[in-house]
C-alpha positions in Angstrom: -59.5 131.3 274.1 -58.3 134.2 271.9 -55.1 135.9 270.9 -54.9 139.6 271.6 -54.1 140.8 268.0 -54.0 139.8 264.4 -50.7 137.9 263.4 -48.1 140.0 261.7 -47.0 137.0 259.5 -48.7 134.8 256.9 -50.2 131.9 259.1 -51.0 129.7 256.1 -47.5 130.0 254.7 -46.0 129.1 258.2 -48.2 126.0 258.3 -47.1 125.1 254.8 -43.4 125.4 255.7 -43.9 123.0 258.8 -46.0 120.6 257.0 -43.6 120.2 254.1 -40.7 119.3 256.6 -42.9 117.2 258.8 -44.5 115.1 256.0 -42.8 111.6 256.0 -40.2 112.9 258.5 -40.8 110.1 260.9 -41.1 112.8 263.5 -37.3 113.5 263.1 -37.0 117.0 261.7 -33.7 118.6 260.6 -34.3 122.0 261.5 -33.6 125.0 259.2 -33.7 128.6 260.0 -36.9 129.0 258.0 -38.5 126.0 259.9 -37.6 127.2 263.4 -38.8 130.7 262.6 -42.2 129.5 261.3 -42.5 127.1 264.3 -41.8 129.9 266.9 -44.4 132.1 265.2 -47.1 129.4 265.2 -46.3 128.3 268.8 -47.1 131.9 269.9 -50.2 132.1 267.5 -51.7 128.9 268.7 -50.4 129.1 272.3 -49.0 125.6 272.0 -45.7 123.8 272.4 -43.8 122.5 269.4 -45.5 119.0 269.8 -48.9 120.5 269.7 -48.1 122.7 266.8 -46.8 119.8 264.8 -49.9 117.7 265.4 -52.1 120.6 264.5 -50.2 121.4 261.3 -50.5 117.8 260.3 -54.2 117.7 260.9 -54.8 120.9 258.9 -52.7 119.6 256.1 -54.6 116.4 256.2 -57.9 118.2 256.2 -57.1 120.3 253.1 -55.5 117.3 251.2 -58.6 115.1 251.8 -61.6 117.4 251.1 -62.3 118.3 254.7 -62.0 114.8 256.0 -61.6 114.1 259.8 -58.2 112.8 260.9 -57.2 109.8 263.2 -54.1 108.3 264.6 -53.7 106.1 261.5 -53.9 109.2 259.3 -51.5 111.1 261.4 -48.9 108.2 261.4 -49.3 108.0 257.6 -48.7 111.7 257.3 -45.4 111.5 259.4 -44.4 108.2 257.9 -44.0 106.6 261.3 -45.8 103.8 263.3 -49.0 104.8 265.2 -47.2 104.2 268.5 -44.7 107.0 267.7 -47.7 109.5 267.1 -49.4 108.2 270.4 -46.3 109.6 272.3 -47.7 113.0 271.6 -51.0 112.2 273.5 -50.5 115.0 276.0 -50.2 117.6 273.1 -53.3 116.2 271.6 -55.1 116.3 274.9 -54.2 120.0 275.2 -55.5 120.7 271.6 -58.7 119.1 272.7 -59.0 121.1 275.9 -58.2 124.3 273.9 -61.2 123.3 271.6 -59.0 123.6 268.5 -60.1 120.0 267.8 -62.8 117.7 269.1 -62.9 113.9 269.1 -66.0 112.7 267.2 -65.4 109.0 268.2 -65.7 109.3 272.0 -68.6 110.2 274.2 -66.7 113.2 275.5 -65.4 115.7 272.9 -62.1 116.5 274.7 -60.8 113.1 275.5 -58.6 110.5 273.7 -60.4 107.1 273.4 -59.9 103.6 272.0 -61.3 105.0 268.7 -60.5 108.6 267.6 -61.5 110.8 264.9 -60.4 114.5 265.2 -62.6 117.3 263.8 -60.9 120.7 263.5 -62.9 123.7 264.8 -64.4 125.7 262.0 -63.6 128.9 263.9 -59.9 128.0 264.0 -60.0 127.2 260.2 -61.6 130.5 259.5 -59.0 132.5 261.6 -56.3 130.7 259.7 -57.7 131.3 256.3 -58.3 135.0 257.0 -55.0 135.5 258.8 -56.9 136.7 261.9 -56.6 136.3 265.6 -58.2 133.0 267.0 -61.5 133.6 268.7 -63.3 130.5 269.9 -66.7 131.1 271.4 -67.3 129.0 274.6 -70.5 127.5 273.2 -69.0 126.5 269.9 -67.6 123.1 271.4 -69.2 122.7 274.7 -72.8 123.2 273.8 -74.6 119.8 274.3 -76.5 119.9 271.1 -78.8 116.9 270.3 -77.6 117.1 266.7 -74.1 116.8 267.9 -75.0 113.7 269.8 -76.6 112.2 266.6 -73.6 113.0 264.5 -71.2 111.5 267.2 -73.1 108.3 267.3 -73.3 108.1 263.5 -69.4 108.5 263.5 -69.0 105.8 266.1 -71.4 103.4 264.2 -69.8 103.9 260.9 -66.1 104.0 261.8 -65.5 102.0 265.0 -64.2 98.4 264.3 -65.8 96.8 267.4 -69.6 96.2 267.6 -69.5 95.9 271.4 -67.5 99.2 271.7 -70.1 100.9 269.5 -72.8 99.7 271.8 -71.0 101.0 275.0 -70.1 104.4 273.4 -73.6 105.0 272.2 -75.0 104.3 275.7 -72.5 106.6 277.2 -73.7 109.3 274.9 -77.3 108.6 275.6 -76.5 108.9 279.2 -74.8 112.3 278.7 -77.9 113.5 276.8 -80.4 111.6 279.1 -82.5 114.9 279.8 -83.3 115.4 276.1 -86.9 114.5 275.4 -85.9 112.9 272.1 -83.6 110.5 273.8 -86.1 109.7 276.5 -88.8 109.0 273.8 -86.6 106.8 271.7 -85.4 104.8 274.8 -88.9 104.4 275.9 -90.1 103.1 272.6 -87.1 100.8 271.9 -86.4 99.7 275.5 -83.3 97.6 275.8 -82.7 97.2 272.0 -79.5 99.4 271.8 -78.8 98.1 268.3 -82.1 99.3 267.0 -81.4 102.7 268.6 -77.9 102.8 266.9 -79.5 102.0 263.6 -82.1 104.8 264.1 -79.5 107.4 265.3 -77.4 106.7 262.2 -80.5 106.9 259.9 -81.2 110.3 261.6 -77.7 111.5 260.7 -78.2 110.4 257.1 -81.4 112.3 256.9 -79.8 115.5 258.3 -77.0 115.0 255.9 -79.4 115.0 253.0 -79.3 111.4 251.8 -81.2 108.1 252.3 -79.8 105.2 254.4 -78.6 102.0 252.8 -80.3 99.1 254.4 -77.3 96.7 253.7 -74.6 99.1 254.8 -76.4 100.2 257.9 -77.0 96.6 259.0 -73.3 95.9 258.5 -72.3 98.9 260.5 -74.7 98.1 263.5 -75.1 94.4 263.8 -72.9 91.3 264.3 -72.3 89.3 261.1 -74.2 86.3 262.4 -77.3 88.5 262.8 -77.2 90.3 259.4 -79.6 88.1 257.5 -82.2 87.6 260.2 -82.2 91.4 260.7 -82.4 92.0 256.9 -85.4 89.6 256.8 -87.2 91.5 259.6 -86.8 94.8 257.6 -87.9 93.2 254.3 -91.1 91.7 255.8 -91.6 95.0 257.8 -91.6 93.4 261.2 -88.5 95.2 262.5 -89.1 97.3 265.7 -88.1 100.4 263.8 -90.8 99.9 261.3 -93.3 98.6 263.8 -93.0 101.9 265.7 -93.2 104.0 262.6 -89.7 105.3 263.0 -88.1 104.0 259.7 -89.8 103.6 256.3 -88.5 102.3 252.9 -87.8 104.8 250.3 -86.8 102.0 247.8 -87.6 98.4 248.6 -85.8 96.0 246.2 -83.0 93.7 247.0 -81.0 93.9 250.2 -78.1 95.6 248.5 -80.4 98.1 246.6 -82.9 98.9 249.3 -82.8 102.4 250.9 -84.7 103.8 254.0 -85.5 107.1 255.7 -86.7 108.1 259.1 -90.5 108.7 259.0 -92.4 111.9 259.4 -93.2 111.0 263.0 -89.5 110.5 263.7 -88.6 113.8 261.9 -91.0 115.7 264.1 -89.7 113.9 267.2 -86.1 114.9 266.3 -86.7 118.5 265.0 -90.0 119.7 266.4 -91.2 122.9 264.7 -87.9 123.0 262.7 -89.1 120.0 260.7 -90.5 122.4 258.1 -87.0 123.4 257.2 -86.3 119.8 256.0 -89.8 119.2 254.5 -90.1 118.8 250.8 -93.6 118.8 249.3 -94.7 115.7 247.4 -94.1 115.8 243.6 -97.0 117.4 241.7 -98.4 119.4 244.7 -98.5 123.2 245.4 -100.0 125.3 248.1 -102.5 128.1 247.0 -103.0 130.9 249.6 -106.6 132.1 249.8 -105.6 135.8 249.6 -103.9 135.1 246.3 -107.1 133.8 244.7 -108.7 136.7 242.6 -112.4 137.1 243.3 -114.6 136.0 240.3 -118.3 136.0 239.9 -119.6 132.4 239.0 -123.0 131.6 237.6 -124.8 128.5 238.3 -128.0 126.8 237.5 -130.5 127.1 240.3 -129.9 123.5 241.6 -126.0 123.9 241.5 -126.4 127.4 243.2 -128.2 125.8 246.2 -125.6 123.0 246.5 -122.6 125.3 246.3 -124.2 127.7 248.9 -124.7 124.7 251.3 -121.1 123.5 250.7 -119.7 127.0 251.2 -121.7 127.5 254.4 -120.6 124.1 255.7 -116.9 125.1 255.2 -117.3 128.4 257.2 -115.1 128.0 260.2 -117.7 128.1 262.9 -120.1 125.8 261.1 -117.4 123.3 260.2 -116.3 123.1 263.8 -119.7 122.5 265.0 -120.4 119.9 262.4 -117.2 118.0 263.0 -117.9 118.0 266.8 -121.4 116.6 266.2 -120.1 113.9 263.8 -117.4 112.9 266.4 -120.0 112.7 269.2 -122.1 110.3 267.0 -118.9 108.2 266.2 -119.0 109.1 262.6 -116.0 110.2 260.4 -115.0 113.8 260.8 -113.6 114.2 257.3 -115.6 116.3 254.7 -115.1 114.7 251.3 -116.6 116.3 248.2 -116.8 115.2 244.6 -117.4 117.8 241.9 -118.2 116.1 238.6 -119.6 117.0 235.2 -118.6 118.2 231.7 -115.3 120.2 231.2 -115.4 124.0 231.6 -118.5 124.0 233.9 -116.8 125.6 236.8 -115.6 122.8 239.1 -112.1 123.9 239.8 -112.9 127.6 240.0 -115.7 126.8 242.4 -113.2 125.2 244.8 -110.9 128.3 244.5 -113.7 130.7 245.3 -115.0 128.6 248.2 -111.4 128.6 249.5 -111.1 132.4 249.1 -114.5 132.9 250.8 -113.8 130.7 253.8 -110.1 131.8 254.1 -108.7 128.3 253.6 -105.5 127.3 251.9 -105.6 124.7 249.1 -103.1 121.8 248.8 -103.4 121.3 245.0 -102.5 117.9 243.6 -101.6 117.6 239.9 -102.6 113.9 239.2 -100.5 113.8 236.0 -97.3 114.6 237.9 -98.1 112.2 240.8 -98.5 109.1 238.5 -94.9 108.5 238.2 -93.5 106.4 235.3 -91.4 104.5 237.8 -93.2 101.4 239.1 -93.6 101.7 242.9 -93.0 105.3 243.1 -96.6 106.4 242.5 -97.8 104.7 245.7 -95.0 106.4 247.7 -95.9 109.8 246.2 -99.6 109.4 247.0 -98.7 108.5 250.6 -96.5 111.6 250.8 -99.4 113.8 249.5 -101.6 112.7 252.5 -98.7 113.1 254.9 -98.0 116.6 253.5 -101.7 117.4 253.9 -101.7 116.3 257.6 -98.7 118.4 258.3 -100.2 121.5 256.6 -103.2 120.9 258.9 -101.1 120.9 261.9 -99.2 124.0 260.8 -102.4 125.8 260.1 -103.9 124.8 263.5 -101.0 126.6 265.2 -101.8 129.8 263.5 -104.1 132.5 264.9 -107.2 131.6 262.8 -106.4 127.8 262.8 -108.3 127.1 259.6 -108.1 123.7 258.1 -106.9 123.6 254.6 -108.6 121.9 251.6 -106.8 118.9 249.8 -107.8 119.2 246.1 -107.3 116.4 243.7 -108.0 118.1 240.4 -108.9 116.3 237.3 -108.9 113.0 239.3 -110.3 110.9 236.5 -107.3 108.6 236.4 -107.3 107.6 240.1 -111.0 107.4 240.8 -112.0 105.1 237.9 -113.1 101.5 238.3 -110.4 99.3 239.5 -108.6 97.1 236.9 -108.1 93.3 236.8 -104.8 92.7 238.4 -103.9 90.3 235.6 -103.8 93.3 233.2 -100.1 93.9 234.2 -98.1 96.0 236.5 -99.7 99.3 235.5 -103.1 98.0 236.6 -101.6 96.7 239.9 -99.9 100.1 240.5 -103.2 102.1 239.8 -105.1 99.7 242.1 -102.6 100.2 244.9 -102.8 104.0 244.5 -106.7 103.7 244.8 -106.4 101.5 247.9 -104.1 104.1 249.5 -106.6 106.9 248.8 -109.6 104.9 250.0 -107.8 104.1 253.2 -106.7 107.7 253.8 -110.3 108.9 253.1 -111.6 106.6 255.9 -109.1 108.3 258.3 -109.4 111.9 257.0 -110.2 114.6 259.6 -109.8 117.4 257.1 -111.4 118.6 253.9 -110.9 116.7 250.6 -112.3 117.7 247.2 -111.9 115.9 244.0 -113.0 117.1 240.5 -113.6 114.7 237.6 -115.2 114.9 234.1 -115.9 111.2 234.1 -118.1 110.4 237.1 -119.9 107.6 235.2 -116.6 105.6 235.4 -116.3 106.2 239.2 -115.4 103.2 241.2 -118.2 102.2 243.6 -115.9 102.3 246.6 -115.1 106.0 246.0 -118.8 106.8 245.4 -119.6 105.6 248.9 -116.9 107.6 250.6 -117.8 111.0 249.2 -120.1 113.0 251.5 -121.1 115.7 248.9 -121.5 114.7 245.2 -122.3 117.7 243.1 -123.0 117.4 239.3 -122.1 120.4 237.2 -124.2 120.7 234.1 -123.6 123.1 231.3 -125.2 126.4 232.3 -128.8 127.2 231.7 -129.8 129.7 229.1 -130.2 132.3 231.9 -126.8 131.5 233.4 -125.2 131.6 229.9 -126.7 135.0 229.3 -125.2 136.3 232.7 -121.8 134.9 231.7 -121.9 136.5 228.3 -122.9 139.8 229.8 -120.2 139.7 232.5 -117.5 139.1 229.9 -118.6 141.3 227.0 -120.5 144.3 228.4 -120.9 145.9 224.9 -123.3 143.1 223.7 -126.9 144.2 223.3 -129.9 142.2 224.6 -130.5 140.7 221.1 -127.0 139.3 220.8 -127.0 138.1 224.4 -130.3 136.2 223.8 -129.1 134.7 220.5 -125.7 133.4 221.8 -127.3 132.0 225.0 -130.1 130.3 223.2 -128.5 129.0 220.0 -125.1 127.8 221.4 -124.7 125.2 224.1 -121.3 126.4 225.4 -119.8 125.9 228.8 -118.3 128.7 230.8 -114.8 127.6 229.8 -115.7 127.7 226.1 -117.2 131.2 226.5 -114.1 132.2 228.1 -112.1 130.9 225.1 -114.2 133.1 222.8 -113.5 136.1 225.0 -109.8 135.5 224.7 -110.1 135.3 220.9 -112.0 138.6 220.8 -109.2 140.1 223.0 -106.6 138.9 220.4 -108.6 140.3 217.4 -108.9 143.7 219.1 -105.1 143.8 219.4 -104.5 142.7 215.9 -107.2 144.7 214.0 -108.1 147.5 216.5 -111.8 146.8 216.4 -114.4 144.6 217.9 -115.8 141.7 216.0 -119.4 142.1 214.6 -122.4 139.7 215.3 -121.6 137.4 212.4 -117.9 137.1 213.4 -118.9 136.3 217.0 -121.4 133.7 215.7 -118.6 132.1 213.7 -116.4 131.9 216.8 -119.2 130.2 218.7 -119.7 127.6 215.9 -116.0 126.9 215.8 -115.8 126.6 219.6 -118.6 124.1 219.6 -116.5 121.9 217.2 -113.7 122.0 219.8 -115.9 120.7 222.6 -114.5 117.2 222.6 -111.0 118.4 223.1 -111.7 121.4 225.4 -109.6 120.9 228.5 -110.1 124.2 230.4 -111.9 123.8 233.7 -113.6 126.7 235.5 -115.7 129.5 234.1 -115.7 133.0 235.1 
């Protein structure tokens, strides 16, 4: 419906005039010339009778006075200062507002009907027209489109605001029938069968997720179930035997007391609900980032002969055609398909940079995990974060698979000393229990892994035996040989002569990372003094760097 031209009067001012007179009027208005003139203009603007205009002005006034809240018959009667039955006498006017799509009823299975429970939502298009003093244009699809998300919102409104549990059940089933052809509804009904209460709980939790917040276990149980069922249902959630947890539709975000516990729909449920749009609602786990292969700068790395051979074999294994054939052969033999790799050795020997260069060469993204960020100081949160890391990795694998090249990404746990070390005695306290729980999660995920996981560590001697068995490749990075060090020096400082190259390579047992530090210091000196350091000054830098070996944190040499 639309008016033919913009109004030649101030619509908001006219609504304000009527609202002031109607408030607490008991629907008995003593008309003034100003009131009558404003009413006539609004009747023409909205295309309504006086009764419809009064009801609409009351709803609009309530909307703005209550921060955008929906209105029901109780709110209308309070606004007019009269009994609810007096407001109900305007049912025909409200029916017309519903048919005109100025408002919709969020508490019934059908938007444009009055029901036992009613909650009226004002059309955003109508509000916009009023605020901009424009003609009203309502698109046909704005209210009639059978959106799945609209169904979720309506059921949530019914669950949270209806006073009668049985009525909630009937209205939910009516809405499910209305949206029966939706795949999401079919799948949920197939999984949960005749358990309508579980379905109501789930739909309400879906709405909470779409609204950007977690679901309170206690409040949602109160909204869905009869009082006599409350504690038995709560117990089934707390011991994780409830059907929603059993079918991986709901998971705990925070599991404490009944009143403090919160839940969220699982990744599986999010994908069922949103399909490819799930990425719009996906937040990466704390301490993770995605590195694109085309953003990695090419760098020449120098290895000892043994390391070079192992890196070549690893790189070749991760070439797309080779990896596909390897995983197919492993699967045929009933062996795990996941490729797990441990790069271990002294700091600065090229472990992390090797992963970057392998990813660049093979064209694979990296899901980079910062261990220090994932080990949360809040007890219980670390396990959740680690689970989320593997969930994010699986989702990234799915997303990459849909792309043209379909290359599986690499999951990189960098500097993973803290989570791969020997498990602690649980009597040591909560921290030890948390770290052991994290390790158990990682071990379990490594068993199920179908992708590529690489971990780097400086402390392989402290590696737990359970991890050692699960790594397919274990490559030890030694400090570079004399020949490798000579190549590194030459690649970094081209102006060094052969004598200096031989001296620095033979006399100083430096890692690639330590040589890189020296190069940075040379660059700083060149900026400050305008000259290159001489042989003795370079030698002093090498001696000083060697003293820093114990505290050197940089990983990767170039």
